[in-house]
N, C-alpha and C positions, 0 to 999 in steps of 0.2 A: 487526717480527718478528711472525709469526703462530704460535700454538701450538694444537695439537689436544689434547684431553683425553678420555680414556675412563674410564668408571666403570661398575661392574656392581652392580645392586641385590643386596644380600645378605640383607636381611630386610624384611618389610613388617608393620607393626603395625596391625591393623585394630581400630577402636573403633566398634562398631555403634550406640553412642549411647544405649542404653536403661538404662545403669547397672547391669545385672545382672553377677554375677561371671563368667559365660561370655561377656560382651559384648566382651572384648578377646582377640584371637588373634594370634599372630605366626607368619608363614609364610615360607619361603625364596623364594617367588616370588609372582607375581600371580594364580595359579590358571588354570583353564581356563574358556572361555566356555560359556554355556548352550547346549545342554541337558546337557552333561557337566561342569558346574561342580564345582570342588573346594573352593571357599570359599563357605559359606552361613551364614546366621544366621536362626533362627526366633524372631520376636518373640513373647513370652508374652502381651502385651496390646497394646491400642491405645495410641497416644500420647495424653496428656491433651489435651483440647480447647484449641486455640490454642497448644499447646506441643509442636511437632514434635520428634521425636528428631533428633540431630545427628551422624550417622555421619561418620567420616573415616578416612584411612589415612596413616601416616607411613612414609616409605621411607628405609632406611639403605643407603648405598652403600659399597663397598669395592673392592678390586682396582683402584685408581686408577693410571693411567699418563698421562704426557704426552710430547709430542714437538714439537720445532720443525718447522714445515712445511718440507719439503725435505730434512730429515735422516732417516736410517734407524733411529736408535736411540731406542727408547722408554725413559723413565725411570719407575721405580716411585715411588709416594708411599705411605709407611707410615702411613696414617691412614684413618679412616672419616668419614662425614658423615651427618647425618640431615636430610631435608627434611620439615618438618611440613606435612601436608596440611591444607587448609582444610575445615572442616566444612560440611555442606549440610543444609538442613531436609528432613526426611522425615516425612510424616504417615502413620502406620500406622492402618488402619481395621480394624474387626472385620467379619467376614462370617458371617451366620447362615443356615444352610440351613433352609428352611421348606417343609414338605410341606402341600399343600392339595388340596382337591377340585377337579378340573378344571371342574366345573359352576359354580363361583363366579366 
């Protein structure tokens, strides 16, 4: 017997990994791609040398349904689940603008 399963992401919990209070944000979707992104985070400082920040995202799913392949009726599942995303190292650097004389 083969079974098909459908699940819809209902919440994404973003942890940008720098430990600040505004570093965790929950959204109902995955946002829009650059350059019209709807989810962004501004790091206030560089990551400590040799200690990158470790951002991740956890996805909660709901609206789950299943169906035996070949049958027409889907069955609802009254629960949710959360997939915990793996973190990834992110080194944040600082960039300083420097004005200089073009003759140097």
